[in-house]
C-alpha positions in Angstrom: 95.5 131.1 117.2 99.0 131.3 115.6 100.2 128.5 117.8 97.2 126.3 116.8 97.8 127.1 113.1 101.5 126.1 113.3 100.6 122.8 115.0 98.1 122.0 112.2 100.7 123.0 109.5 103.6 121.0 110.9 101.7 118.1 112.4 101.6 119.3 116.0 101.4 116.8 118.8 98.5 114.7 117.4 98.8 111.1 116.4 99.5 110.3 112.8 96.4 108.9 111.2 96.7 105.3 110.1 96.7 104.7 106.3 93.6 103.1 104.9 94.2 101.6 101.5 92.2 98.4 101.0 94.1 96.0 98.9 97.5 97.4 99.7 100.2 95.2 101.4 101.5 96.5 104.7 104.5 95.4 106.9 103.4 95.8 110.5 105.7 95.6 113.5 105.0 95.7 117.3 107.7 95.5 120.0 107.6 94.8 123.7 108.1 97.6 126.3 111.9 98.2 126.7 112.3 95.3 124.3 111.9 92.8 127.1 112.0 89.1 125.9 108.5 88.4 127.0 107.5 86.3 124.0 109.0 83.1 125.4 109.0 79.7 123.6 106.1 78.7 125.8 104.1 81.7 124.7 105.0 81.8 121.0 102.6 79.0 119.9 99.7 80.9 121.5 100.7 84.1 119.8 101.0 82.5 116.4 97.5 81.0 117.0 96.2 84.5 117.9 97.7 85.9 114.7 95.9 83.3 112.7 92.5 83.8 114.5 92.6 87.6 114.6 93.4 88.1 111.0 91.0 85.3 110.1 88.1 87.3 111.6 88.6 90.1 109.1 88.9 90.2 105.3 92.6 91.1 105.5 95.0 88.5 103.9 98.0 87.3 105.9 101.1 86.9 103.7 103.8 86.4 106.3 104.5 86.6 110.0 107.3 86.1 112.6 107.1 86.0 116.4 110.4 86.9 117.9 111.3 87.1 121.6 110.6 90.8 121.9 108.6 91.7 118.8 106.4 90.4 116.0 106.1 91.0 112.3 103.0 90.8 110.1 102.9 91.3 106.3 99.3 91.5 105.3 97.0 92.8 102.5 94.5 95.2 104.0 90.9 94.4 103.6 88.0 96.8 103.9 88.6 97.4 107.6 91.2 99.5 109.3 94.6 98.1 110.2 93.8 98.7 113.8 90.9 96.3 113.4 93.4 93.5 113.2 96.2 94.8 115.4 94.3 96.1 118.4 92.4 92.9 119.3 95.6 90.9 118.5 97.9 93.0 120.7 95.3 93.2 123.5 95.1 89.4 123.7 98.9 89.1 123.4 99.3 91.5 126.3 96.9 89.4 128.5 98.8 86.3 127.7 102.1 88.0 128.6 100.8 89.4 131.9 99.3 86.1 132.9 102.5 84.2 132.0 104.9 86.6 133.8 102.6 87.7 136.6 102.6 91.5 136.2 100.2 94.3 135.3 101.0 97.2 133.0 102.0 97.9 129.4 103.4 95.2 127.3 104.0 96.9 123.9 106.3 99.9 123.8 104.1 102.1 121.5 101.6 102.0 118.7 102.4 99.3 116.1 104.4 100.5 113.1 103.1 100.3 109.6 104.8 100.6 106.3 103.1 100.3 103.0 104.7 98.2 100.3 104.3 100.1 97.1 106.3 98.0 94.7 106.9 94.3 93.9 110.4 94.5 95.3 109.1 96.0 98.5 106.5 93.2 99.0 109.1 90.5 98.3 111.6 92.2 100.6 109.1 92.5 103.4 108.3 88.8 103.2 112.0 87.8 103.1 112.9 90.2 105.9 110.2 88.8 108.1 111.2 85.2 107.5 114.9 85.9 108.0 114.4 87.7 111.3 115.2 84.6 113.4 118.3 83.8 111.3 119.6 87.4 111.7 119.0 87.2 115.4 121.0 83.9 115.7 117.9 81.9 116.7 118.3 79.3 113.9 120.7 78.1 111.3 120.7 78.4 107.5 117.9 75.9 107.3 115.6 78.5 109.0 114.2 75.9 111.3 112.4 78.3 113.5 108.9 77.3 114.3 107.2 80.6 114.8 107.2 82.1 111.3 105.2 81.4 108.2 108.3 80.4 106.2 107.3 76.7 106.1 104.1 77.6 104.4 106.1 78.3 101.2 108.2 75.2 101.1 107.6 72.5 98.4 104.7 70.2 99.3 103.6 72.3 102.3 99.9 72.8 103.3 99.9 76.5 103.9 96.7 76.4 106.0 98.7 74.5 108.7 100.6 77.8 109.1 97.7 80.2 108.9 98.2 81.1 105.2 95.3 80.7 102.8 96.1 78.5 99.8 95.2 81.1 97.3 97.4 83.7 99.1 100.3 81.2 99.1 100.0 80.8 95.4 99.9 84.6 94.8 102.9 85.2 97.1 105.0 82.5 95.4 104.1 84.0 92.0 106.0 87.1 93.1 109.2 85.1 92.7 108.3 83.7 89.3 111.0 83.6 86.6 108.5 83.0 83.8 104.7 82.8 83.5 104.5 79.0 83.4 106.5 78.1 86.6 105.2 75.0 88.5 104.5 75.3 92.2 107.7 73.5 93.0 109.7 75.8 90.7 108.1 78.8 92.5 109.1 77.4 95.9 112.7 76.9 94.7 112.7 80.5 93.4 111.5 81.7 96.8 114.2 79.7 98.6 116.8 81.0 96.1 115.8 84.5 97.0 116.2 83.8 100.7 119.6 82.3 100.0 120.7 85.3 98.0 119.6 87.7 100.8 121.6 85.6 103.4 124.7 85.7 101.2 124.4 89.4 100.8 124.2 89.8 104.6 127.3 87.7 105.0 129.2 89.9 102.5 128.0 93.1 104.2 129.2 91.6 107.6 132.6 90.6 106.1 132.0 86.9 106.5 132.0 86.1 102.8 133.9 87.4 99.9 132.1 88.7 96.8 134.1 86.8 94.2 133.2 86.4 90.6 132.8 82.6 91.0 129.8 83.2 93.2 128.1 86.3 91.9 125.8 88.0 94.3 122.9 88.6 92.0 119.3 87.6 92.2 118.8 84.1 90.9 117.0 85.3 87.7 115.0 88.3 86.5 111.6 88.7 88.2 109.6 90.2 85.3 106.9 87.5 85.7 106.9 88.1 89.4 106.4 91.9 88.9 103.5 91.0 86.6 102.0 88.9 89.4 102.3 91.9 91.8 100.4 94.0 89.2 97.6 91.5 89.1 97.2 90.9 92.8 98.7 93.7 94.9 99.1 96.9 92.8 96.9 99.9 92.9 95.1 98.6 89.7 94.3 95.3 91.5 92.8 96.9 94.6 89.4 97.3 93.1 88.7 93.6 93.7 88.2 94.2 97.4 84.9 95.9 96.4 83.4 92.7 95.3 85.6 89.6 95.1 86.6 89.4 98.7 83.6 88.2 100.8 82.7 89.9 104.0 83.4 87.9 107.1 80.5 86.5 109.1 78.6 89.4 110.7 78.8 87.7 114.2 82.6 87.4 113.9 83.0 90.9 112.6 81.0 92.4 115.5 82.8 90.2 118.0 86.1 91.6 116.8 84.8 95.1 117.0 83.4 94.6 120.5 86.8 93.4 121.7 88.1 96.9 120.8 85.5 98.7 123.0 84.5 96.2 125.8 86.7 93.1 126.1 84.8 90.2 127.7 81.3 91.4 126.8 79.2 89.1 124.6 77.5 90.5 121.5 74.3 88.8 122.6 74.1 91.3 125.5 73.5 94.1 122.8 70.3 92.6 121.4 66.8 93.9 121.9 65.0 97.2 122.1 65.6 98.2 125.7 69.2 98.7 126.8 71.0 100.9 129.3 72.2 104.1 127.7 75.9 103.2 127.8 75.2 99.9 126.2 73.0 101.5 123.6 75.9 103.9 122.7 78.2 100.9 122.4 75.8 99.1 120.1 75.5 102.3 118.0 79.3 102.2 117.5 79.1 98.6 116.3 76.3 99.4 114.0 78.2 102.2 112.4 81.3 100.0 112.0 79.2 97.3 110.4 77.5 99.7 108.0 80.9 101.2 107.0 82.3 97.8 106.3 79.4 97.1 103.9 76.9 95.0 105.8 73.2 95.7 104.9 70.8 97.4 107.2 68.4 94.5 107.3 71.1 92.0 108.3 72.3 94.3 111.1 68.8 94.8 112.3 68.0 91.1 112.4 71.2 90.3 114.2 70.5 92.9 117.0 66.8 92.1 117.0 65.8 95.7 116.4 63.9 97.6 113.7 65.8 98.7 110.5 64.8 102.3 111.4 66.8 101.9 114.7 69.8 100.8 112.6 69.5 103.9 110.4 69.2 106.2 113.4 72.3 104.7 114.9 74.2 105.0 111.7 73.7 108.7 111.5 73.7 109.7 115.2 76.6 112.0 116.2 77.5 110.5 119.5 80.3 108.0 119.5 
């Protein structure tokens, strides 16, 4: 009893529970096993596409990403669903691609993905800049940041962010984080973003001894970010998170259930879960999906129509104890 009590008090050997803060920005990182360079140039386009599709199936918002040879970064704003609802299907599909490409079986990622909440405007800006500078710091590109497998190009002047998996509204909100004043044009915001990247690169060179910090080239941020901090308060702060309760639409029920099913039974079709008569194991699986859909906010009637069952069956599944 004393041993059990001490494990509870000090965390024991159990897994840390993932944070769940809808509306908060998180920086997520997943590395390959033994940091093997399995994300080859041939695989990276497919991994980028998987990032776009897996996040797109949820109500999370993708702010930035980078696919490196042995790890990947995502900066996203959490929706109603768990972070694992994005990362588990993504990493499962990435692992399958890697195994198929390199011809082996076994683990691909080294451990659970890492998550870090971004609690301030500086932290959100830093997470985006850190993600986009990863290839430069690894020596994979020059100062022009011409590395294809990040979202950096979505924030350049004249860019169509949707080509890089970034929603246009999200692009605008991210760029506003770098605003010098409240009435910056889109091109001015892009230049401010690029100036912040340049400042970070110069700081890295000074830290590495490659550049002198002389007074002729002061190593300060290009300008105050008061307006950028105000944008963070509007879109990404604790006070702004309430908008996920109503303004962010739910994804299509079919897409949501397909993503959930991939967590439990990859390869199974959601249509196999319809109807009144199912094997016991399949019925338990459907009950898990029903509970997940109800917790996300889908209505009982919509769930019942999708599975072709009575609303009473949905209610029983929601409150059954078996999982």
